[in-house]
N, C-alpha and C positions, 0 to 999 in steps of 0.2 A: 571348380568351386572358387569363389572369391571371398575376400574379407573386407568388412566395413568397420571403421572406427566409430563408435558411438560417442559423440561429443557432448560435454555439459553445456547446455544453452545459456544465453544471457539471462541473468536473474533479475534484471532491473537496475536502476540507477544506484551507484555507490556499492553494489554488491559484486565482489570479485571472485568469491569462492563459496562453496557449499560443503556441508558434511554429509557423507553417506550414512544414513541411519539404518537402512536395511536393504538387502537384496531380495527382490520379489521373484527373481529367476535364478536358478542354479546353472553352473556350467554344464552344457549338454542339453539344456531344456530348449524346446522349440519355442519360437517367439513369433507372434503375428505382428503385422504392421500396426503401429500405434499402441501396442500392448505395453503396459507398464513394466519396466525392467528393474528399477531401483527407486527407493524413496530417499529424498535428500532434504536437508533442513538448512535454512539461513535464519538470521534474526528477524526477517520479515515474514517468510512463508515456509511452511512444510509442503512439499510437492512430490509428485511422482514424475519420473522421466520416462517417456515412451520410446519405443523402438522406432527408428527411422526406416528400417527395412525388415522384411520377413526373413527368417532364417533360424539359426541355432546359436545360442550364446556360447561362444568358444572360450572366451577368457574374461574373467573379472580382473581389471587392472588395479583395483583398490579394495581394501577391506572395510568393513563397517567401522565407522569412527574416523576414517581418513578424510582429509580435506582435499577437494578437487577444485582446481581453478577453472573459471569460465573459459571455454574454448579448448579445454584439455580433454583428451580421450580417456574414458573411464571403463570402457568395455569394448570387446571385439565380437562382432557378429559374423558368422559364416553364412554366406548367401549362395544361392544357385547362380551359375553363370559367372561372368567376370564382374568384379567389384573393385573398388579402390583398395589396393593392397595395403594392409595394415603394416606399419613399420615395426611395431612392438612385437617382440617375441617373448617367450616365457622368461628368458634370462634378462630381458630388458624391461620387465614390468616395474613401474615405479615403486620404490620401497619407501617405507616411512623413515623419516630422519629424526634428529634430535628434537625434543619438545619445544614448543613455543616458549620463548623467554618472557615476553611481555604478557601481562595478565589480560589486557583488553586491547585488541588490535585496532589500529586506525584504518579507516576504509581504504586508503591508498597504500597501506603497508603490505609488502610481500610476505606471505606466510607459507611456511612449509608444513607438510603433513606430519601429524603426530601419531604414535602408536595408539591403538585402541586400548583403553583402560577398562578392563572387566574385573570386577571384584569377585570375591568368593561367592557372592549371591548372583553373579552374572548380570548385574545391573549395568546399563549403558550410561556412560558419562561423556559429554561433548568435549572436544579439545579445549574450549575456553574454561569449562568447569574444572577439567583436569589441571590446567596450568595454574588457575587460582588456588586450587586445593594444594598443589605442590608448593606454591609460594608461601602459603599459610601453614605448611607443615601438617596438613590433615592426612590421616591414614585412610586406606580403602575401607577399613571397618567403620571409621567415623562417617565417611560419605554414605555408607549403606544405611546409617541410622537417620539420615536427613530425609524428611518427607518431600517428595517432588510434586510440583504443580504443573509440570510440562506435559507434553503429549505422552500418553501411556505411562504416566507417573515419573517421567524423567526429571532429574534434578536440574533446575535452571540456575543461572548465575544469581538471579534474584533470591532464590531459595538459599543459596550458599551465603550470600551477603546477609540475609536475615539471620541465619544461623550464627555467623560470625559476630553480628551485632549483639545477639542475645548472650553469647558467652564472653563478650569482651566490650561491653558498653562503655567502659571507662577509658578505652584506648581505641579510638576510631582510626588511628593511623594505620592499623592493620588492613584496612580496606584499600585495595589497590587504586591508585589514581590513574586517570586517563593518560595514555601515551602522549597525546598532544591535545591542547585545548580545542574545544569545538566552537568557541566564540572568541572574539578578540579580547586580549588581556585588558583588564580594567586597572585604572590607577588607584582605585579605592581598595583599601584592605578590608577583607571580610573577616569578622571576628565572631566566633561561636562560643557560647557558654556551655557549661556542663549539662544544662537542661535541654539544649538543642538536639534535634535528631539529624544525623548526617545520613543522607540518602544518595547512594551512588547511581548516576544515570546508567540505564542499560544502553546497549549499543544502538538500538533503534532510536532512542531519545537523543543520543549524540548525533546520529545522522540527521534527524529532523532539525536539531538546533543548528548544525552546520549549514544545512540546506536553507533554513530561514534567514540566517545571518547573511549568507552569500546573496540571496535574493534581494535583500534590502541594500546591500552594497552595489549590486549590479544595476538594479532598476530603480529609478526615481518613482516612487509610488504616489499615485493620486487616487482618491476614492470619491465616487459620486453616489448620490442617493436618490431614490424615488419612493413615494408612498403610493400604493395601488389598491384598488377596490377589487377583491377577488371573490365577491359574493356569488357570482354565477358559477365559478369553478367549484367553490365549496358546496353549493347546493346540488350541483350535478354529481359530484363524487358521492355525496350523502345518498343520493337517489339510486345510484347504480352499484355501490360498493358491495352490497350483500349478494346480489345476483352475480356480480363479477367474480367474487371469491368462490361461489358455488360452481360456476362454469369453468373457471380457469384453474382453480386449486391454489391460488395465492392471492394475497391482499393487494388492493389498489391504494397506493399511498399518493401523497402530493409530489414526491420526488420525480417520478416519470413525467408528470405534467410540466414541472419546471424544466426538465431536460428537453422535452419536446419544444417548449417555447424558446429555449436558448439555441437549439439547433436551427429553428426557423430564422431567428434573428441573425445568426452567423451567416446564413445564406444571403440575407439582406446587407450585411456588413462584413464581407469576407476578410477585410484587413484587420479584424480582431483575431482571426484564426491564423496567426503568424508566429514565427520565431525569429530571433535575432542571432546572427552568427557574425560577430565583429561588426563590419560596416555593411553587411548584407542582410536583407530581409527575405526570409523563406516563407512563402505563402503556401500553407498546407491545404492540400486538396481534400483529405479525409477530415471529417468532423468527429473527433474522438473525445467524448465528454467524460472527464474523471469526476467521481463522486467521493468526496472526503468522508471516511467512515471511521467512527470512534471504535477502538478496540477495548476489551475488558481491562487491559493493562493501563488504559489512559492515553496510550499513543494513538496516532492516526495513521491510516493507510488509505491509498487512493486507487481503488479499482477503476478500470477504464472501460466504458461502453464504446466499442469501436463502431464507426459509421452510424452514429445515433440518428442521423437524419433519415436513414433508410428503414428504420424500425417504426411500426405503429405502436399505439399505446399498450397493446397486449405484450408485444415483444420487449418494450422498454420496461414494463412492470415486472416481467419475468426476470430480466437480467438484474434489475435493481434488487429484487428480493433475493435472488440467488447469490449475488455478490455480497450483499449485506450479511447473509447467513454464514457464508463461507469465510468472510473476513473475520467474523467473531470467533469462528472455529479454527482460524489460522490455516485454512485449506485452499487459499487462492493459488492459482498457478502463476509462475513467473511472468508469462506474457500478458497476464490480465492486470498487471499493475504498471505497465509502461506503454508509451506511445500516445499519451493524452495530448490534446491540442488546446483544451479549455477545461477549467475545473469549477465545480459547484460545491459550496460548503453550506450546510443547513444549520445555522446557529439557532434557528427557531426550535429545533429539537430540545434545546436546553432552556427554552423559555425566554431567550434573548430577543430583543426588539430588532437589533441590527448589529452588524459587525464590520470591521475594516480588515479583511483577510490579507495575508501576504501571498504574493504571486508564486505559483508553483513553476519554477524555472524548468525548461526554457520557454514556457508559455509567457504571454504578455498580458493576460487578464484572468481574473477569478471573480465569480459571483457569490455573494452571500445572501441567503434567504432568511428573513426574520420570522418570528412567530406570527401566526394569524390570529387576530383578536377582533372582537366585536367592538365597534366604536360609533358614537353618534357623528354623522357626517352630513354636511350640506349637499343635497342632491338637486342638481339643476334640471328642470323640465320645461317644456314649452308653456306649461300652465303656471310656471313660477317656481321659486326655490322652496325646498322643504328640508326638514331634518329627519333623517332615517338612521336606523341601526344597520350598519354594514360590516362585512368581514374585510378588515384592512390589514395590510402588511407592508413592511419596508424591504426593498431590494437595495443592495449596495454592491458597487463594482469597483474593485481595485485594478488599476491598469498601469502599464509601463509607459511613462510620459515621454520616453525617448522616441517611441514610434506610434503611440496612441494619444492623439491630442484630445483636448476637452470636448470638442465638437463630436468627434468620432465616438469617444467613450460614453459621453452623455446621450448621444442619439441611439447608440446600441442598447444602452440600459433602458432608455425610454421605450424602445421597440419591444424588448422582452416584456416590459410592463404592459404594453398595449395588447400583446398576444394573450396575456393572462387575464387582463381586464375584460377583453372582448370574447372570452370563452363562451362557446355555444352551449347554453343550458339544455338544449334538446339534442345534443350530440348523440349519434348512434355508434356503438362499438362493433356490434356483430352484423 
């Protein structure tokens, strides 16, 4: 018999650890390959960790509520035959150490595991909630009375901050401040009055803010725009959408059509599908399209459709619908939010005409799609010009001017527009 260490996989950019929220298998249980062993949670996603080998769960190296670092073993599986011998023994199982001292961890800060805090009602509290409660002097009984909005009714840091604001509106100093600023310090002093509401950024918002500021500092942004006539695409979708949903079981939206056009244009202009490493340009072979998705909290997450150029319109539609649904439910898997080579954000969803998006590093370009609106347009024909009502929209492309010049960026954007404008209204799906 051999032993295999089950390692916590990479959770995505800026995520260095995760909290074990539940064990789905007990010690001694049989485990099939790819069967879920434990549930973990980060500020971005709740996810299940599958077994990498078939065997028996020999040892749980952490308890519920403990924090596990990416790349660290959190369980040992006993397998048939010879396996990589696990170095941990029962006496060497990692033990929880003293609680986190800071209330809100910085993404690059080294954090140690904290003991599970279980109140008399057996409610689960994350390490972050526990540390904030400890700093504010809240008892377990008080925590039990706070209504939780998280998964399975868990109390989140937002719930805790709302509670603290309600009981202490006149003293906002009790709300913990970030360990380190997520944006550059300003020379202007910010003054708030007693009527202002003080809102603490959650960790995901801090990471987004840091990511956006760094992107602006790293890449000189240029944005190009085109207005396109998508009447044929709109009429085609209107014609097939009902039958499509009946046959496939999910809706046909415009997003997969945009992704399809982008994937085609990237093949025409592969130097947009690159990344910069110092003075080196890395030309990516895979075309992995990220789709910026709004969460109920107001934050954004970017699930990635891998090898988008290899999927037909049915496959793209299925992934778009699935990712959108699971993003809103906070059920995306860690590997589904990383590895993107190009990103699309749809500001038209909010009724916006156009946008100037910030590049999602380490990518070099991002496309913004505006709202589709009917407009009177001059239509040129061999018989002369006429004015007609057409479905029009704006596309905008922000790109890194270090490596994407205006000719390349503008030509690439125009090519996307051409694919959408020349959409075949008689296109057959099945």
